[in-house]
C-alpha positions in Angstrom: -97.0 -122.3 -155.3 -99.2 -121.9 -152.2 -98.8 -119.0 -149.8 -97.0 -121.1 -147.1 -94.4 -122.2 -149.6 -93.8 -118.6 -150.7 -93.5 -117.5 -147.1 -91.0 -120.3 -146.3 -89.0 -119.5 -149.4 -89.0 -115.8 -148.5 -87.9 -116.7 -145.0 -85.0 -118.9 -146.1 -84.0 -116.2 -148.7 -83.8 -113.6 -145.9 -81.8 -115.9 -143.7 -79.4 -116.6 -146.6 -79.0 -112.9 -147.4 -78.5 -112.2 -143.7 -75.7 -114.8 -143.5 -73.9 -113.2 -146.6 -74.3 -109.7 -145.4 -73.8 -110.5 -141.7 -70.5 -112.4 -142.2 -68.3 -109.3 -142.9 -70.2 -107.3 -140.3 -69.5 -110.0 -137.8 -65.9 -110.0 -138.7 -65.8 -106.2 -138.3 -67.5 -106.4 -134.9 -65.0 -109.0 -133.8 -62.1 -106.8 -135.0 -63.5 -103.8 -133.2 -64.4 -105.7 -130.1 -62.4 -103.2 -128.0 -63.8 -100.1 -129.7 -65.5 -97.7 -127.3 -68.5 -96.2 -129.0 -68.9 -93.3 -126.6 -65.2 -92.2 -126.9 -65.5 -92.6 -130.7 -68.6 -90.4 -130.9 -66.9 -87.7 -128.7 -63.7 -87.6 -130.8 -65.8 -87.4 -134.0 -67.6 -84.4 -132.5 -64.3 -82.9 -131.3 -62.8 -83.3 -134.8 -65.6 -81.2 -136.3 -65.2 -78.6 -133.6 -61.5 -78.2 -134.2 -61.9 -77.9 -137.9 -64.6 -75.3 -137.2 -62.0 -73.3 -135.3 -60.1 -72.7 -138.6 -63.0 -72.7 -141.0 -64.7 -70.4 -140.5 -63.5 -69.3 -137.0 -59.9 -68.2 -137.4 -60.6 -67.1 -141.0 -63.3 -64.6 -139.8 -61.3 -63.6 -136.7 -58.2 -62.8 -138.9 -60.2 -61.5 -141.8 -61.9 -58.8 -139.7 -58.6 -57.6 -138.2 -57.0 -56.7 -141.6 -58.0 -53.8 -143.9 -60.8 -54.4 -146.3 -58.5 -54.6 -149.3 -56.9 -57.7 -147.8 -59.8 -59.5 -146.3 -60.1 -62.1 -149.0 -56.4 -62.9 -148.9 -56.7 -64.0 -145.3 -59.8 -66.2 -146.1 -57.9 -67.6 -149.1 -54.9 -68.5 -147.0 -56.9 -70.2 -144.3 -58.9 -72.2 -146.8 -55.8 -73.0 -148.9 -53.9 -74.2 -145.8 -56.8 -76.4 -144.7 -56.9 -78.2 -148.1 -53.1 -78.4 -148.5 -52.4 -79.8 -145.0 -55.2 -82.3 -145.3 -53.5 -83.9 -148.4 -50.0 -83.6 -146.9 -51.3 -85.4 -143.8 -52.6 -88.2 -146.0 -49.4 -88.5 -148.0 -46.9 -88.8 -145.2 -47.1 -86.2 -142.4 -49.3 -88.4 -140.3 -46.7 -91.2 -140.6 -43.9 -88.9 -139.5 -45.9 -87.6 -136.6 -47.6 -90.7 -135.3 -46.0 -93.7 -137.0 -43.8 -96.3 -135.4 -40.3 -95.1 -136.3 -38.6 -98.3 -135.2 -35.1 -97.5 -134.0 -35.7 -93.8 -134.5 -39.0 -93.8 -132.6 -37.8 -91.1 -130.2 -37.3 -88.7 -133.0 -39.7 -89.4 -135.8 -42.5 -91.8 -136.7 -41.0 -93.1 -139.9 -42.7 -93.7 -143.3 -44.6 -96.9 -142.5 -47.9 -95.2 -142.8 -47.4 -93.3 -146.0 -50.7 -92.7 -147.8 -52.3 -93.9 -144.5 -51.2 -97.5 -145.2 -52.7 -99.9 -142.7 -55.3 -97.4 -141.5 -58.6 -99.1 -142.2 -62.2 -99.3 -140.8 -61.1 -102.0 -138.3 -57.8 -100.4 -137.2 -57.8 -99.0 -133.6 -55.8 -96.4 -131.9 -56.4 -97.1 -128.3 -60.2 -97.7 -128.2 -61.2 -95.4 -131.1 -60.8 -96.0 -134.8 -57.4 -94.9 -136.2 -59.3 -93.1 -138.9 -60.9 -90.9 -136.3 -57.6 -90.4 -134.4 -55.8 -89.4 -137.6 -58.6 -87.0 -138.6 -58.6 -85.4 -135.2 -54.9 -84.8 -135.2 -55.1 -83.5 -138.8 -57.3 -80.6 -137.6 -54.5 -79.6 -135.2 -52.0 -79.7 -138.1 -54.4 -77.5 -140.0 -54.8 -74.7 -137.5 -51.2 -74.4 -136.5 -49.7 -73.0 -139.8 -53.0 -71.1 -140.2 -52.2 -69.3 -136.9 -48.7 -68.3 -138.3 -50.1 -66.3 -141.2 -51.3 -63.6 -138.7 -47.6 -62.6 -138.3 -47.1 -61.6 -141.9 -50.7 -60.7 -142.9 -51.2 -58.0 -145.6 -47.8 -58.3 -147.3 -47.0 -61.8 -148.3 -47.4 -63.6 -151.6 -49.9 -66.5 -151.7 -47.3 -68.7 -153.4 -45.0 -68.1 -150.5 -47.8 -69.1 -148.1 -48.3 -72.4 -150.0 -44.6 -73.3 -150.0 -44.1 -72.2 -146.4 -47.0 -74.4 -145.3 -45.5 -77.5 -147.1 -42.0 -77.1 -145.8 -43.0 -76.0 -142.3 -45.5 -78.7 -141.8 -43.1 -81.5 -142.8 -39.9 -80.2 -141.2 -41.1 -78.2 -138.2 -44.6 -79.3 -137.1 -44.4 -83.1 -137.8 -41.2 -83.9 -135.9 -42.2 -81.7 -132.9 -45.6 -83.3 -132.8 -44.0 -86.7 -132.7 -41.6 -85.7 -129.9 -44.5 -84.5 -127.7 -47.4 -86.7 -128.6 -46.2 -89.6 -130.7 -44.1 -91.4 -128.1 -41.1 -89.2 -128.9 -38.3 -88.2 -126.6 -40.0 -85.2 -125.0 -43.0 -87.4 -124.1 -40.6 -90.0 -122.7 -39.0 -87.3 -120.6 -42.4 -86.6 -119.0 -43.5 -83.3 -120.6 -47.1 -82.4 -119.9 -48.7 -80.8 -122.9 -52.4 -81.8 -122.9 -53.5 -80.1 -126.1 -50.7 -78.1 -127.7 -48.9 -75.4 -125.7 -45.6 -76.4 -127.4 -46.7 -78.2 -130.6 -49.3 -75.5 -131.5 -49.0 -72.2 -129.7 -45.3 -71.7 -129.0 -44.5 -73.3 -132.4 -46.8 -71.0 -134.3 -46.0 -67.9 -132.2 -42.2 -68.2 -132.7 -42.7 -68.9 -136.5 -44.9 -65.8 -136.8 -42.3 -63.6 -134.9 -39.5 -64.9 -137.2 -41.7 -64.1 -140.2 -42.5 -60.6 -138.9 -38.9 -59.8 -138.4 -37.7 -61.2 -141.7 -40.5 -59.6 -143.9 -40.4 -56.2 -142.1 -43.3 -54.0 -141.2 -46.3 -53.2 -143.3 -46.1 -49.9 -145.2 -46.8 -47.1 -142.7 -46.2 -49.0 -139.5 -45.8 -47.8 -136.8 -46.5 -44.1 -137.7 -49.8 -44.8 -139.4 -52.6 -46.4 -137.3 -53.7 -49.6 -139.0 -57.1 -50.5 -137.7 -59.3 -53.6 -138.2 -61.8 -53.1 -140.9 -64.7 -55.2 -139.5 -64.9 -55.9 -135.8 -68.3 -57.6 -136.2 -66.5 -60.3 -138.4 -63.7 -60.6 -135.8 -66.2 -60.9 -132.9 -68.1 -63.7 -134.8 -64.9 -65.6 -135.5 -63.8 -65.2 -131.8 -67.1 -66.8 -130.7 -66.5 -69.7 -133.0 -63.0 -70.1 -131.6 -64.3 -70.2 -128.1 -66.8 -72.9 -128.9 -64.4 -74.9 -131.1 -61.8 -74.9 -128.3 -63.9 -77.3 -126.3 -63.1 -79.9 -128.9 -59.5 -78.8 -129.1 -58.9 -79.3 -125.4 -61.7 -81.6 -124.3 -61.1 -83.9 -127.3 -57.4 -84.2 -126.4 -58.5 -86.6 -123.6 -59.3 -89.0 -126.5 -62.2 -90.2 -124.3 -65.6 -89.2 -123.1 -64.7 -89.1 -119.5 -64.0 -86.9 -116.5 -60.7 -85.7 -117.9 -62.5 -84.3 -121.0 -65.1 -82.7 -118.8 -62.5 -81.0 -116.6 -60.6 -79.8 -119.6 -63.7 -78.2 -121.0 -64.5 -76.6 -117.7 -61.1 -75.1 -117.1 -60.9 -74.0 -120.8 -64.1 -72.0 -120.4 -63.1 -70.5 -117.1 -59.6 -69.5 -118.5 -61.2 -67.8 -121.5 -63.6 -65.8 -119.3 -60.8 -64.8 -116.9 -58.4 -63.9 -119.7 -61.0 -61.7 -121.5 -61.9 -59.8 -118.3 -58.2 -59.4 -117.2 -57.2 -58.0 -120.6 -60.2 -55.6 -120.8 -59.6 -54.5 -117.2 -56.0 -53.6 -118.1 -57.2 -51.7 -121.2 -59.9 -49.9 -119.3 -57.6 -48.9 -116.5 -54.8 -47.7 -118.8 -56.8 -46.1 -121.6 -60.1 -45.2 -120.1 -62.3 -47.4 -122.3 -62.8 -51.1 -122.8 -62.9 -52.4 -126.4 -64.4 -55.3 -128.2 -60.9 -56.0 -129.7 -59.5 -56.1 -126.2 -62.0 -58.5 -124.8 -61.8 -61.0 -127.7 -58.0 -60.9 -127.7 -57.9 -61.5 -124.0 -60.3 -64.5 -124.5 -58.0 -66.0 -127.1 -55.0 -65.4 -124.8 -56.8 -67.3 -122.0 -57.7 -70.1 -124.3 -54.1 -70.5 -125.7 -52.5 -70.3 -122.3 -54.8 -72.9 -120.7 -54.3 -75.4 -123.6 -51.2 -77.3 -122.3 -52.6 -77.4 -118.8 -56.2 -78.1 -119.5 -56.2 -81.8 -118.7 -54.0 -81.5 -115.7 -55.4 -78.6 -113.6 -58.6 -77.9 -111.6 -61.0 -75.0 -111.8 -58.8 -72.7 -109.6 -55.9 -73.3 -111.9 -58.0 -72.5 -114.9 -59.1 -69.2 -113.5 -55.7 -68.1 -112.3 -53.9 -69.2 -115.5 -56.5 -67.3 -117.6 -56.2 -64.2 -115.5 -52.4 -64.2 -115.7 -52.6 -64.7 -119.4 -54.8 -61.7 -119.9 -52.4 -59.4 -118.1 -49.1 -60.9 -119.4 -50.2 -61.2 -123.0 -51.6 -57.6 -122.9 -48.2 -56.2 -121.8 -46.4 -58.5 -124.3 -48.5 -57.0 -127.1 -47.9 -53.4 -126.0 -44.1 -54.1 -125.7 -43.8 -55.8 -129.1 -45.5 -53.1 -131.1 -45.0 -49.9 -129.1 -41.5 -50.5 -127.7 -39.8 -53.0 -130.1 -41.7 -51.7 -133.2 -42.2 -55.3 -134.5 -45.2 -55.6 -136.8 -46.5 -59.0 -135.9 -49.7 -58.0 -137.7 -52.3 -59.9 -135.7 -50.4 -60.4 -132.5 -49.7 -64.1 -132.9 -46.5 -64.1 -130.9 -47.6 -62.0 -127.9 -50.9 -63.9 -127.6 -50.1 -67.5 -128.8 -46.3 -67.6 -128.3 -46.2 -65.9 -125.0 -49.4 -67.6 -123.9 -48.0 -71.0 -124.9 -44.8 -70.5 -123.0 -46.7 -69.2 -119.9 -49.2 -72.1 -120.0 -46.6 -74.8 -120.5 -44.6 -73.5 -117.5 -47.6 -72.9 -115.3 -48.8 -76.5 -115.9 -46.0 -77.6 -113.5 -47.4 -75.3 -110.8 -51.1 -75.8 -111.0 -51.0 -79.5 -111.7 -50.0 -79.9 -108.1 -52.7 -81.8 -106.1 -52.4 -79.2 -103.4 -53.5 -76.5 -105.8 -56.4 -78.6 -107.1 -54.5 -80.2 -109.9 -54.5 -83.8 -111.0 -50.8 -84.6 -110.3 -47.7 -85.0 -112.4 -46.6 -87.3 -115.3 -44.1 -89.1 -113.0 -46.7 -89.8 -110.3 -45.4 -89.9 -106.8 -41.8 -89.7 -107.9 -42.4 -86.3 -109.5 -42.6 -82.9 -107.9 -43.2 -79.3 -108.9 -39.5 -78.4 -109.3 -38.7 -81.5 -111.4 -41.8 -81.1 -113.6 -41.0 -77.4 -114.1 -37.6 -78.3 -115.3 -39.0 -80.7 -117.8 -41.6 -78.1 -119.0 -38.8 -75.5 -119.4 -36.7 -77.9 -121.5 -39.7 -78.5 -123.8 -40.2 -74.7 -124.1 -36.6 -74.1 -125.0 -36.5 -76.9 -127.5 -39.7 -75.8 -129.2 -38.4 -72.2 -129.4 -35.1 -73.2 -130.9 -36.5 -75.8 -133.3 -39.3 -73.5 -134.6 -37.1 -70.3 -134.8 -34.2 -72.0 -136.5 -36.0 -73.9 -139.1 -38.6 -71.2 -139.8 -35.7 -68.8 -140.5 -34.1 -71.3 -142.9 -37.4 -71.8 -144.7 -38.1 -68.1 -145.1 -34.6 -67.4 -146.3 -34.8 -70.3 -148.8 -38.2 -69.2 -150.1 -37.2 -65.5 -150.4 -34.2 -66.5 -152.5 -36.2 -68.8 -154.8 -39.6 -67.1 -155.3 -39.6 -63.9 -153.1 -41.9 -63.8 -150.1 -43.1 -60.2 -150.0 -45.2 -58.3 -152.5 -44.0 -55.0 -153.8 -44.8 -51.7 -152.1 -47.2 -50.8 -154.9 -49.0 -54.1 -154.7 -49.2 -53.8 -150.9 -50.8 -50.3 -151.4 -53.3 -51.7 -153.9 -54.3 -54.6 -151.7 -53.7 -58.3 -151.9 -57.3 -59.1 -152.8 -57.0 -57.5 -156.3 -53.3 -58.1 -156.8 -53.2 -61.8 -156.0 -56.7 -63.0 -156.4 -58.4 -60.5 -158.8 -61.3 -60.1 -156.4 -62.7 -57.7 -153.9 -64.2 -58.5 -150.5 -66.8 -55.8 -150.8 -68.1 -54.8 -154.2 -71.0 -52.5 -153.1 -69.2 -50.3 -150.6 -65.8 -50.1 -149.0 -65.5 -50.3 -145.3 -62.7 -49.1 -143.0 -59.4 -47.5 -143.8 -57.7 -48.4 -147.1 
């Protein structure tokens, strides 16, 4: 065979292979004709950022705040929750939260998407792949119960954390998520919760408060000062949370657009304002600013701006963050010093109070006259009407989370016991529950 024949044969072979390979690719391109590549890339990035908030961000933040004998227990709980929630999301929680519930659409998403049925490479949610949307929302479902563990840190069984996560995710988180974000009844009412003031922060804050009340205080609280064992670790985790929050709030626009850009801007401003407001209160009242104070104020600012982030302008971001730093500071002091409630890592006064504050203030600073982007009801809505809707969502979230969290804890305590014994608590959860130590060379901090 001459060279020309070989070349022609090679050419026809390549064309034939291209037709075979190109056929399914062409079909996929047609199916995804409305897919927006820029939006998809941004939500893929945001998904990684939100997961980064839990692992390693929240794990390090919480891990440094407990005593050295319990550091691994916090890391284990965060990792265990991330793995468990991921599989539960696949099995059915995504369906309950974001499925089409038919006649019950206002209250739950139904079971039509069990095991992610119908979610394929060519399935879209808006103009992004549903695989990407599902994964992005999964990261929210991961961090929410992970926040709760701060309320009962250093005294809870790992088995109780596992069962609590399963029951709480299915019966508390998933329905509330559907009501607010899955075309549920609160969303139909016009609630404005851009990235999780109700679904994440109030929900987790109330559950942690219920847990702290039901389990009781740690041994020695409040007479013995219980200090963080590694503020360097906590500071590192806080920095990761700040960066990850850009995906948390900015990604909730579900698009690479001006709304995402504004959400990131106001998120950053609120974090800075919250940190400085908290540390100013601390400096004024106690004479010295602390690293713990500045990072806690930062988280308070981030949590409080979350529901408002896509609806307010820069002025709203700064004011909301500053208010959060002051209000959450006093909430923390009141809870521990006056009420003597051992919410170990201040989940309720920071996330719960911050979520309530941010959800209500959304109705104020979304006003165009204050630099906001307007209300859900458009021209027919006003500040007073929107405030009432926001207040209803706050009350519903508190009642739903408190009531069911109480039932779940009572059930688990009756069946398996939730709290470790006093002797086990004294020895430390790392050795008692996991047969490991966080530091084998040298112990750091109070025991």
